[in-house]
C-alpha positions as a LaTeX table, in Angstrom:
\begin{tabular}{lrrr}
\hline
Residue & $x$ (\AA) & $y$ (\AA) & $z$ (\AA) \\
\hline
Met1 & 1.70 & 10.80 & 27.97 \\
Lys2 & 0.83 & 8.00 & 30.36 \\
Lys3 & $-0.86$ & 6.03 & 27.58 \\
Phe4 & 2.22 & 6.45 & 25.51 \\
Arg5 & 4.58 & 5.27 & 28.23 \\
Glu6 & 2.29 & 2.22 & 28.71 \\
Phe7 & 2.49 & 1.58 & 24.98 \\
Leu8 & 6.33 & 1.71 & 25.12 \\
Ser9 & 6.35 & $-0.69$ & 28.02 \\
Ile10 & 4.65 & $-3.46$ & 26.03 \\
Gly11 & 5.76 & $-5.03$ & 22.81 \\
His12 & 9.18 & $-4.26$ & 21.14 \\
Phe13 & 9.32 & $-0.68$ & 20.10 \\
Pro14 & 12.66 & $-1.00$ & 18.16 \\
Ser15 & 11.03 & $-3.72$ & 16.08 \\
Leu16 & 8.11 & $-1.43$ & 15.41 \\
Val17 & 10.47 & 1.32 & 14.25 \\
Ser18 & 12.40 & $-1.10$ & 12.16 \\
Ser19 & 9.18 & $-2.27$ & 10.49 \\
Phe20 & 8.24 & 1.32 & 9.71 \\
Leu21 & 11.70 & 2.23 & 8.33 \\
Tyr22 & 11.79 & $-0.97$ & 6.16 \\
Phe23 & 8.38 & $-0.46$ & 4.68 \\
Asp24 & 8.89 & 3.36 & 4.31 \\
Phe25 & 12.00 & 3.07 & 2.09 \\
Ser26 & 10.95 & 0.01 & 0.37 \\
Phe27 & 7.73 & 1.87 & $-0.61$ \\
Met28 & 9.81 & 4.77 & $-1.70$ \\
Val29 & 11.63 & 2.50 & $-4.08$ \\
Trp30 & 8.34 & 0.76 & $-5.19$ \\
Met31 & 7.04 & 4.20 & $-6.34$ \\
Leu32 & 10.16 & 5.28 & $-8.31$ \\
Leu33 & 8.75 & 4.27 & $-11.77$ \\
Ala34 & 5.52 & 6.31 & $-10.98$ \\
Ala35 & 7.64 & 9.24 & $-9.92$ \\
Leu36 & 9.73 & 9.05 & $-12.99$ \\
Gly37 & 6.92 & 8.06 & $-15.24$ \\
Val38 & 6.65 & 11.32 & $-17.19$ \\
Phe39 & 10.45 & 11.33 & $-17.89$ \\
Ile40 & 10.39 & 7.73 & $-19.10$ \\
Ser41 & 7.18 & 8.11 & $-21.12$ \\
Glu42 & 8.67 & 11.14 & $-22.91$ \\
Glu43 & 11.92 & 9.29 & $-23.78$ \\
Phe44 & 10.14 & 6.16 & $-25.13$ \\
Lys45 & 7.17 & 8.31 & $-26.67$ \\
Leu46 & 4.37 & 6.14 & $-24.82$ \\
Gly47 & 0.68 & 6.44 & $-25.41$ \\
Pro48 & $-1.99$ & 6.76 & $-22.58$ \\
Ala49 & $-2.52$ & 3.03 & $-22.13$ \\
Gln50 & 1.21 & 2.38 & $-22.24$ \\
Lys51 & 1.85 & 4.98 & $-19.53$ \\
Gly52 & $-0.71$ & 3.27 & $-17.30$ \\
Met53 & 1.03 & 0.00 & $-17.91$ \\
Leu54 & 4.52 & 1.39 & $-17.15$ \\
Val55 & 3.62 & 2.83 & $-13.69$ \\
Ser56 & 1.57 & $-0.29$ & $-12.74$ \\
Val57 & 4.25 & $-2.81$ & $-13.51$ \\
Pro58 & 5.83 & $-2.57$ & $-9.95$ \\
Leu59 & 2.46 & $-2.98$ & $-8.47$ \\
Leu60 & 2.03 & $-6.21$ & $-10.34$ \\
Gly61 & 5.42 & $-7.34$ & $-9.19$ \\
Gly62 & 4.42 & $-6.69$ & $-5.56$ \\
Thr63 & 1.18 & $-8.54$ & $-5.98$ \\
Leu64 & 2.93 & $-11.59$ & $-7.10$ \\
Leu65 & 5.59 & $-11.57$ & $-4.29$ \\
Arg66 & 3.52 & $-10.61$ & $-1.27$ \\
Ile67 & 2.01 & $-13.96$ & $-0.67$ \\
Pro68 & 5.23 & $-16.07$ & $-0.78$ \\
Met69 & 7.05 & $-13.41$ & 1.30 \\
Gly70 & 4.19 & $-13.48$ & 3.90 \\
Leu71 & 4.48 & $-17.23$ & 3.95 \\
Leu72 & 8.20 & $-17.12$ & 4.36 \\
Ser73 & 7.79 & $-14.60$ & 7.22 \\
Asp74 & 5.50 & $-17.04$ & 9.14 \\
Arg75 & 7.91 & $-19.90$ & 8.48 \\
Tyr76 & 11.22 & $-18.41$ & 8.99 \\
Gly77 & 10.73 & $-15.04$ & 10.70 \\
Ser78 & 10.25 & $-11.57$ & 9.42 \\
Lys79 & 13.83 & $-10.42$ & 10.16 \\
Ile80 & 15.65 & $-12.79$ & 7.75 \\
Val81 & 13.09 & $-12.48$ & 5.03 \\
Gly82 & 13.12 & $-8.65$ & 5.26 \\
Leu83 & 16.96 & $-8.56$ & 5.03 \\
Cys84 & 16.85 & $-10.83$ & 1.91 \\
Gly85 & 14.11 & $-8.58$ & 0.42 \\
Met86 & 16.23 & $-5.45$ & 0.88 \\
Gly87 & 19.21 & $-7.21$ & $-0.69$ \\
Val88 & 17.17 & $-8.04$ & $-3.82$ \\
Thr89 & 15.77 & $-4.59$ & $-4.00$ \\
Met90 & 19.28 & $-3.12$ & $-3.82$ \\
Leu91 & 20.48 & $-5.24$ & $-6.71$ \\
Thr92 & 17.31 & $-4.22$ & $-8.67$ \\
Leu93 & 18.17 & $-0.47$ & $-8.10$ \\
Leu94 & 21.68 & $-1.25$ & $-9.45$ \\
Leu95 & 20.05 & $-2.73$ & $-12.60$ \\
Gly96 & 17.92 & 0.44 & $-13.07$ \\
Trp97 & 20.91 & 2.66 & $-12.59$ \\
Lys98 & 23.27 & 0.99 & $-14.95$ \\
Phe99 & 21.47 & $-1.24$ & $-17.41$ \\
Ala100 & 17.85 & $-0.23$ & $-18.06$ \\
His101 & 18.34 & 1.45 & $-21.47$ \\
Thr102 & 15.37 & $-0.08$ & $-23.41$ \\
Leu103 & 11.64 & $-0.14$ & $-22.50$ \\
Ser104 & 11.72 & $-3.89$ & $-22.04$ \\
Glu105 & 14.59 & $-3.54$ & $-19.51$ \\
Val106 & 12.71 & $-0.80$ & $-17.60$ \\
Ile107 & 9.64 & $-3.15$ & $-17.54$ \\
Leu108 & 11.90 & $-5.87$ & $-16.04$ \\
Val109 & 13.25 & $-3.45$ & $-13.42$ \\
Gly110 & 9.75 & $-2.58$ & $-12.49$ \\
Leu111 & 8.71 & $-6.04$ & $-11.96$ \\
Leu112 & 11.71 & $-6.76$ & $-9.77$ \\
Leu113 & 10.91 & $-3.66$ & $-7.79$ \\
Gly114 & 7.79 & $-5.62$ & $-6.74$ \\
Thr115 & 10.18 & $-7.12$ & $-4.01$ \\
Ala116 & 10.13 & $-3.67$ & $-2.45$ \\
Gly117 & 6.42 & $-3.51$ & $-2.52$ \\
Ala118 & 6.14 & $-7.04$ & $-1.00$ \\
Ser119 & 7.94 & $-5.63$ & 2.12 \\
Phe120 & 4.40 & $-5.03$ & 3.48 \\
Ala121 & 3.89 & $-8.70$ & 3.96 \\
Val122 & 7.08 & $-8.80$ & 6.11 \\
Ala123 & 7.16 & $-5.51$ & 8.00 \\
Leu124 & 3.54 & $-5.53$ & 9.24 \\
Pro125 & 3.64 & $-9.03$ & 10.76 \\
Leu126 & 7.01 & $-8.09$ & 12.47 \\
Ala127 & 5.42 & $-5.36$ & 14.38 \\
Ser128 & 1.94 & $-7.04$ & 14.91 \\
Arg129 & 3.34 & $-10.21$ & 16.56 \\
Trp130 & 4.72 & $-8.20$ & 19.43 \\
Tyr131 & 1.39 & $-6.42$ & 20.51 \\
Pro132 & $-1.85$ & $-7.50$ & 22.12 \\
Lys133 & $-5.21$ & $-7.20$ & 20.12 \\
Glu134 & $-6.27$ & $-3.94$ & 21.86 \\
His135 & $-3.25$ & $-2.20$ & 20.10 \\
Gln136 & $-3.48$ & $-3.74$ & 16.83 \\
Gly137 & $-5.10$ & $-0.92$ & 15.03 \\
Leu138 & $-2.44$ & 1.58 & 16.19 \\
Val139 & 0.48 & $-0.69$ & 15.70 \\
Met140 & $-0.58$ & $-1.76$ & 12.23 \\
Gly141 & $-1.28$ & 1.88 & 11.43 \\
Ile142 & 2.21 & 3.07 & 12.55 \\
Ala143 & 3.94 & 0.29 & 10.65 \\
Gly144 & 1.72 & 0.78 & 7.57 \\
Ala145 & 2.38 & 4.47 & 7.67 \\
Gly146 & 5.59 & 3.45 & 5.84 \\
Asn147 & 3.61 & 4.11 & 2.62 \\
Ser148 & 4.82 & 7.70 & 3.31 \\
Gly149 & 7.79 & 6.49 & 1.36 \\
Ser150 & 5.82 & 7.37 & $-1.69$ \\
Val151 & 6.15 & 11.03 & $-0.77$ \\
Ile152 & 9.81 & 10.84 & $-0.72$ \\
Ala153 & 9.79 & 9.32 & $-4.26$ \\
Thr154 & 7.42 & 11.77 & $-5.76$ \\
Phe155 & 8.80 & 14.81 & $-4.04$ \\
Phe156 & 12.54 & 14.35 & $-4.80$ \\
Ala157 & 12.81 & 11.93 & $-7.82$ \\
Pro158 & 11.53 & 14.39 & $-10.43$ \\
Asp159 & 13.89 & 17.12 & $-9.53$ \\
Leu160 & 16.84 & 14.65 & $-9.25$ \\
Ala161 & 15.88 & 13.26 & $-12.63$ \\
Arg162 & 15.89 & 16.65 & $-14.29$ \\
Asn163 & 19.36 & 17.48 & $-12.87$ \\
Phe164 & 21.07 & 14.13 & $-13.09$ \\
Gly165 & 18.96 & 11.95 & $-15.38$ \\
Trp166 & 16.34 & 9.41 & $-14.51$ \\
His167 & 18.80 & 6.47 & $-14.41$ \\
Ser168 & 20.85 & 8.10 & $-11.61$ \\
Val169 & 17.79 & 8.36 & $-9.25$ \\
Phe170 & 17.95 & 4.58 & $-9.00$ \\
Gly171 & 21.57 & 4.85 & $-7.84$ \\
Ile172 & 20.81 & 7.64 & $-5.32$ \\
Ala173 & 17.94 & 5.45 & $-3.85$ \\
Leu174 & 20.47 & 2.90 & $-2.91$ \\
Ile175 & 21.77 & 5.23 & $-0.10$ \\
Pro176 & 18.89 & 5.36 & 2.20 \\
Leu177 & 18.01 & 1.68 & 1.56 \\
Ala178 & 21.48 & 0.74 & 2.58 \\
Phe179 & 21.14 & 2.61 & 5.89 \\
Thr180 & 17.76 & 0.94 & 6.50 \\
Phe181 & 19.26 & $-2.48$ & 5.84 \\
Leu182 & 21.84 & $-1.82$ & 8.64 \\
Phe183 & 19.21 & $-0.49$ & 11.14 \\
Phe184 & 16.99 & $-3.50$ & 10.40 \\
Leu185 & 19.86 & $-5.85$ & 10.95 \\
Ile186 & 20.78 & $-4.33$ & 14.33 \\
Phe187 & 17.42 & $-3.51$ & 15.89 \\
Ala188 & 14.69 & $-5.84$ & 14.30 \\
Lys189 & 13.78 & $-8.84$ & 16.38 \\
Asp190 & 11.23 & $-11.63$ & 15.81 \\
Cys191 & 8.71 & $-12.11$ & 18.55 \\
Pro192 & 9.69 & $-15.41$ & 20.37 \\
Gly193 & 7.41 & $-18.37$ & 19.78 \\
Thr194 & 5.77 & $-16.90$ & 16.69 \\
Ile195 & 7.85 & $-18.89$ & 13.99 \\
Ser196 & 6.10 & $-22.09$ & 13.00 \\
Lys197 & 7.53 & $-24.54$ & 10.41 \\
Lys198 & 4.35 & $-26.40$ & 9.79 \\
Pro199 & 3.52 & $-27.96$ & 6.38 \\
Ile200 & 2.92 & $-25.46$ & 3.60 \\
Lys201 & $-0.62$ & $-26.68$ & 3.09 \\
Gln202 & $-1.51$ & $-25.62$ & 6.58 \\
Tyr203 & $-0.27$ & $-22.08$ & 6.03 \\
Leu204 & $-2.63$ & $-21.69$ & 2.99 \\
Val205 & $-5.78$ & $-22.86$ & 4.95 \\
Pro206 & $-6.81$ & $-19.35$ & 6.26 \\
Ile207 & $-6.82$ & $-17.75$ & 2.82 \\
Lys208 & $-9.68$ & $-20.01$ & 1.71 \\
Ser209 & $-11.98$ & $-18.52$ & 4.33 \\
Arg210 & $-14.82$ & $-16.16$ & 3.29 \\
Asp211 & $-13.52$ & $-13.43$ & 5.62 \\
Ala212 & $-10.08$ & $-13.48$ & 4.08 \\
Leu213 & $-11.50$ & $-13.08$ & 0.51 \\
Phe214 & $-13.64$ & $-10.22$ & 1.72 \\
Phe215 & $-10.78$ & $-8.41$ & 3.32 \\
Cys216 & $-9.09$ & $-8.76$ & $-0.03$ \\
Leu217 & $-11.93$ & $-6.99$ & $-1.71$ \\
Leu218 & $-11.76$ & $-4.15$ & 1.01 \\
Tyr219 & $-8.06$ & $-3.78$ & 0.66 \\
Ser220 & $-7.97$ & $-3.74$ & $-3.09$ \\
Val221 & $-10.35$ & $-0.76$ & $-2.81$ \\
Thr222 & $-8.51$ & 1.18 & $-0.03$ \\
Phe223 & $-4.82$ & 0.41 & $-0.68$ \\
Gly224 & $-5.38$ & $-0.34$ & $-4.30$ \\
Gly225 & $-7.04$ & 2.92 & $-4.80$ \\
Phe226 & $-4.35$ & 4.77 & $-2.97$ \\
Val227 & $-1.28$ & 3.26 & $-4.58$ \\
Gly228 & $-2.98$ & 3.06 & $-8.08$ \\
Ile229 & $-4.02$ & 6.53 & $-8.07$ \\
Ala230 & $-0.74$ & 7.84 & $-6.53$ \\
Ser231 & 1.13 & 6.02 & $-9.27$ \\
Phe232 & $-0.95$ & 7.73 & $-12.01$ \\
Leu233 & $-1.17$ & 11.22 & $-10.60$ \\
Pro234 & 2.08 & 12.53 & $-12.24$ \\
Ile235 & 0.96 & 11.54 & $-15.71$ \\
Phe236 & $-2.61$ & 12.72 & $-15.07$ \\
Phe237 & $-1.49$ & 16.15 & $-13.94$ \\
His238 & 1.02 & 16.38 & $-16.81$ \\
Asp239 & $-1.43$ & 15.21 & $-19.58$ \\
Gln240 & $-4.69$ & 16.83 & $-18.36$ \\
Tyr241 & $-3.37$ & 20.17 & $-17.08$ \\
Gly242 & $-0.02$ & 20.59 & $-18.72$ \\
Val243 & 1.84 & 20.77 & $-15.42$ \\
Asp244 & 5.61 & 20.50 & $-15.89$ \\
Lys245 & 7.41 & 17.23 & $-14.88$ \\
Val246 & 8.82 & 18.49 & $-11.58$ \\
Thr247 & 5.78 & 20.23 & $-10.33$ \\
Thr248 & 3.72 & 17.02 & $-11.08$ \\
Gly249 & 5.83 & 15.30 & $-8.34$ \\
Phe250 & 5.23 & 18.19 & $-5.92$ \\
Tyr251 & 1.44 & 17.92 & $-6.52$ \\
Thr252 & 1.44 & 14.21 & $-6.13$ \\
Ser253 & 3.41 & 14.51 & $-2.91$ \\
Tyr254 & 0.81 & 16.88 & $-1.51$ \\
Cys255 & $-1.93$ & 14.36 & $-2.40$ \\
Ile256 & $-0.40$ & 11.41 & $-0.73$ \\
Leu257 & 1.25 & 12.97 & 2.32 \\
Gly258 & $-1.88$ & 13.26 & 4.24 \\
Ala259 & $-2.96$ & 9.69 & 3.33 \\
Ser260 & 0.31 & 8.35 & 4.65 \\
Leu261 & 0.03 & 10.28 & 8.00 \\
Val262 & $-3.54$ & 9.41 & 8.74 \\
Arg263 & $-3.20$ & 5.56 & 8.40 \\
Pro264 & $-2.38$ & 5.29 & 12.15 \\
Ile265 & $-5.39$ & 7.51 & 12.76 \\
Gly266 & $-7.58$ & 5.11 & 10.79 \\
Gly267 & $-6.20$ & 2.30 & 12.97 \\
Tyr268 & $-6.85$ & 4.12 & 16.22 \\
Leu269 & $-10.36$ & 5.27 & 15.16 \\
Ser270 & $-11.12$ & 1.69 & 14.34 \\
Asp271 & $-9.95$ & 0.47 & 17.72 \\
Lys272 & $-12.31$ & 3.03 & 19.31 \\
Phe273 & $-15.40$ & 2.86 & 17.04 \\
Gly274 & $-14.98$ & $-0.35$ & 15.10 \\
Gly275 & $-13.41$ & $-0.94$ & 11.72 \\
Val276 & $-16.78$ & $-1.53$ & 9.82 \\
Thr277 & $-18.17$ & 1.89 & 11.09 \\
Val278 & $-14.99$ & 3.76 & 9.93 \\
Leu279 & $-14.83$ & 1.91 & 6.66 \\
Leu280 & $-18.45$ & 2.80 & 5.70 \\
Gly281 & $-17.70$ & 6.41 & 6.34 \\
Val282 & $-14.37$ & 6.14 & 4.31 \\
Phe283 & $-16.11$ & 4.56 & 1.41 \\
Ala284 & $-18.83$ & 7.28 & 1.31 \\
Gly285 & $-16.16$ & 10.02 & 1.25 \\
Val286 & $-14.09$ & 8.31 & $-1.42$ \\
Ala287 & $-16.99$ & 7.69 & $-3.79$ \\
Ser288 & $-18.10$ & 11.46 & $-3.33$ \\
Cys289 & $-14.42$ & 12.70 & $-4.14$ \\
Leu290 & $-14.16$ & 10.56 & $-7.22$ \\
Ile291 & $-17.46$ & 11.92 & $-8.65$ \\
Ala292 & $-16.11$ & 15.48 & $-8.00$ \\
Val293 & $-12.81$ & 14.53 & $-9.64$ \\
Ser294 & $-14.68$ & 13.08 & $-12.74$ \\
Trp295 & $-15.95$ & 16.56 & $-13.53$ \\
Leu296 & $-12.11$ & 17.56 & $-14.24$ \\
Pro297 & $-12.41$ & 21.02 & $-12.62$ \\
Ser298 & $-9.50$ & 23.50 & $-12.72$ \\
Val299 & $-6.27$ & 22.42 & $-11.14$ \\
Asp300 & $-6.91$ & 24.75 & $-8.21$ \\
Ile301 & $-10.04$ & 22.76 & $-7.32$ \\
Ile302 & $-9.01$ & 19.32 & $-8.26$ \\
Leu303 & $-5.73$ & 19.35 & $-6.28$ \\
Pro304 & $-7.50$ & 19.76 & $-2.82$ \\
Thr305 & $-10.13$ & 17.29 & $-3.98$ \\
Phe306 & $-7.40$ & 14.64 & $-4.64$ \\
Ile307 & $-5.77$ & 15.52 & $-1.35$ \\
Thr308 & $-9.13$ & 14.81 & 0.50 \\
Leu309 & $-9.70$ & 11.63 & $-1.54$ \\
Met310 & $-6.31$ & 10.31 & $-0.52$ \\
Ile311 & $-6.81$ & 11.06 & 2.99 \\
Phe312 & $-10.01$ & 9.05 & 3.04 \\
Leu313 & $-8.15$ & 6.04 & 1.36 \\
Gly314 & $-5.26$ & 6.41 & 4.08 \\
Leu315 & $-7.94$ & 6.19 & 6.81 \\
Gly316 & $-9.39$ & 3.14 & 5.03 \\
Asn317 & $-6.05$ & 1.37 & 4.88 \\
Gly318 & $-5.66$ & 1.62 & 8.64 \\
Ser319 & $-9.23$ & 0.44 & 9.31 \\
Val320 & $-8.98$ & $-2.72$ & 7.20 \\
Phe321 & $-5.80$ & $-3.82$ & 9.03 \\
Gln322 & $-7.37$ & $-3.14$ & 12.38 \\
Leu323 & $-9.77$ & $-5.93$ & 11.52 \\
Val324 & $-7.30$ & $-8.42$ & 10.01 \\
Pro325 & $-5.29$ & $-9.37$ & 13.17 \\
Leu326 & $-8.54$ & $-9.71$ & 15.21 \\
Arg327 & $-9.70$ & $-12.45$ & 12.82 \\
Phe328 & $-6.41$ & $-14.08$ & 11.87 \\
Ser329 & $-3.93$ & $-13.50$ & 14.73 \\
Lys330 & $-2.11$ & $-16.78$ & 14.32 \\
Glu331 & $-1.54$ & $-16.64$ & 10.59 \\
Ile332 & $-0.80$ & $-12.90$ & 10.23 \\
Gly333 & 2.16 & $-13.33$ & 7.92 \\
Ile334 & 0.45 & $-15.31$ & 5.19 \\
Ile335 & $-2.89$ & $-13.37$ & 5.62 \\
Thr336 & $-1.05$ & $-10.04$ & 5.34 \\
Gly337 & 0.79 & $-11.22$ & 2.24 \\
Phe338 & $-2.52$ & $-12.62$ & 0.73 \\
Ile339 & $-4.68$ & $-9.42$ & 1.45 \\
Gly340 & $-1.79$ & $-7.21$ & 0.53 \\
Ala341 & $-1.39$ & $-8.94$ & $-2.76$ \\
Phe342 & $-5.04$ & $-8.10$ & $-3.62$ \\
Gly343 & $-4.40$ & $-4.51$ & $-2.55$ \\
Gly344 & $-1.43$ & $-4.48$ & $-4.98$ \\
Leu345 & $-3.56$ & $-6.09$ & $-7.69$ \\
Gly346 & $-6.20$ & $-3.41$ & $-7.27$ \\
Gly347 & $-3.42$ & $-0.89$ & $-7.59$ \\
Phe348 & $-2.25$ & $-2.51$ & $-10.88$ \\
Phe349 & $-5.72$ & $-2.17$ & $-12.38$ \\
Val350 & $-6.31$ & 1.43 & $-11.44$ \\
Pro351 & $-3.64$ & 3.08 & $-13.70$ \\
Asn352 & $-4.37$ & 0.66 & $-16.50$ \\
Leu353 & $-8.12$ & 1.40 & $-16.20$ \\
Leu354 & $-7.55$ & 5.13 & $-16.18$ \\
Gly355 & $-5.08$ & 4.97 & $-19.09$ \\
Ser356 & $-7.16$ & 2.62 & $-21.21$ \\
Leu357 & $-10.41$ & 4.57 & $-20.84$ \\
Lys358 & $-8.58$ & 7.72 & $-21.62$ \\
Ala359 & $-7.29$ & 6.04 & $-24.83$ \\
Ile360 & $-10.79$ & 4.89 & $-25.76$ \\
Ser361 & $-13.03$ & 7.79 & $-24.74$ \\
Gly362 & $-10.41$ & 10.68 & $-24.96$ \\
Ser363 & $-11.22$ & 11.74 & $-21.45$ \\
Phe364 & $-10.17$ & 10.68 & $-17.83$ \\
Ser365 & $-13.71$ & 11.34 & $-16.48$ \\
Val366 & $-15.09$ & 7.84 & $-17.44$ \\
Gly367 & $-12.42$ & 6.09 & $-15.49$ \\
Phe368 & $-13.04$ & 7.99 & $-12.25$ \\
Val369 & $-16.85$ & 7.44 & $-12.63$ \\
Val370 & $-16.16$ & 3.74 & $-12.97$ \\
Leu371 & $-14.02$ & 3.71 & $-9.85$ \\
Ser372 & $-16.68$ & 5.66 & $-7.85$ \\
Val373 & $-19.28$ & 2.83 & $-8.71$ \\
Val374 & $-16.84$ & 0.06 & $-7.58$ \\
Val375 & $-16.33$ & 1.99 & $-4.28$ \\
Ala376 & $-20.14$ & 2.36 & $-3.79$ \\
Leu377 & $-20.61$ & $-1.38$ & $-4.45$ \\
Ser378 & $-17.95$ & $-2.24$ & $-1.90$ \\
Ala379 & $-19.71$ & $-0.27$ & 0.66 \\
Phe380 & $-22.97$ & $-1.90$ & 0.13 \\
Leu381 & $-21.33$ & $-5.34$ & 0.30 \\
Leu382 & $-19.52$ & $-4.42$ & 3.59 \\
Phe383 & $-22.91$ & $-3.30$ & 5.11 \\
Met384 & $-24.48$ & $-6.50$ & 4.09 \\
Met385 & $-21.59$ & $-8.61$ & 5.30 \\
Asn386 & $-21.62$ & $-6.89$ & 8.74 \\
Thr387 & $-25.40$ & $-6.91$ & 9.15 \\
Tyr388 & $-26.19$ & $-10.49$ & 8.07 \\
Val389 & $-22.90$ & $-12.49$ & 8.66 \\
Trp390 & $-20.61$ & $-10.86$ & 11.35 \\
Glu391 & $-23.35$ & $-9.73$ & 13.45 \\
Arg392 & $-24.95$ & $-13.20$ & 13.55 \\
Asn393 & $-21.64$ & $-14.74$ & 14.34 \\
Arg394 & $-21.09$ & $-12.35$ & 17.26 \\
Lys395 & $-24.63$ & $-13.21$ & 18.75 \\
Asn396 & $-23.84$ & $-16.94$ & 18.40 \\
Glu397 & $-20.49$ & $-16.53$ & 20.20 \\
Ser398 & $-22.31$ & $-14.58$ & 22.93 \\
Leu399 & $-24.84$ & $-17.33$ & 23.39 \\
Glu400 & $-22.05$ & $-19.84$ & 23.58 \\
Leu401 & $-20.41$ & $-17.96$ & 26.33 \\
Glu402 & $-23.66$ & $-17.55$ & 28.34 \\
Ser403 & $-24.36$ & $-21.23$ & 28.17 \\
Ala404 & $-20.83$ & $-22.08$ & 29.30 \\
\hline
\end{tabular}
């Protein structure tokens, strides 16, 4: 309790709450196509590869928009950029509700929903800028736990679609997002002295660094794996096990709820034991779960396996973004957007990979084996990077301090 009071006494707690709510309900909107994927696929009679493409389109939109929104957040502040982002998202929901009657129109709505996914590059910097480095893991974990919005989408959207039609779900989603817009308008506040209108080229300098590119790889595995698998799970459960459309939403919600809740824990553990140590453990757990999933056991076995897999990925998301502010504290907006974009890009590839390999091989097993190999290689690269690059840099910094 004492530590919690100390935490409340620093930073700006209303902005942290605003960040969480903005990301949470934006993430809910971002995942709507995934939650409604079975309904839309049946209406347009889509094949496996087309289904993978359908649910991944919002992830691609988020990938394209996270970098510019992160840059705008650094240049003009997270509050105004966040309000504009929610405004565009509400217009997109209106389009989905009233006008998306062909597959091409649905795809367009999906791309525009990327604005909601890009909220990550605005919400996390808003929270991060208020807090010192010793709390970055916890703060970024709390703000990043807004990916729990995916649970809201997968839990409620299928039932609403069955009762009111899938178009109406977009209209219903306008309600919580409008309340979030008002809360953000009233309570969010940019940390003084953090807005810098320097030349655009200077903002882009950090993304050329080796560490930034490596963090992109790590996040494309953890967050990309989380959002990509979460987007594909309703279709997977329906096509592989014949689970009805509403129950697929419940199963998906069970899988991603734990992942969303443990993100702050991943940040906290990384503050305590080091992000690299936690990530290596996460990658080992993820690779093992993917191999188990590739056997395609009965639904009673595969469901808890997916839950465990997603918990590991949630911990990994918190761990990566414990490391990022420590390395790029002054450019957190553009770096968050840049790394987040690669996370979204990883998420875009996962459903397409699973759907395409299912269409080619006739089984989902191959896709999960391929994903496990990618995770294992990432763990090896992280070990080598920490052992031969970061450790050497830490020793050099220590020698410089001693000589001074």
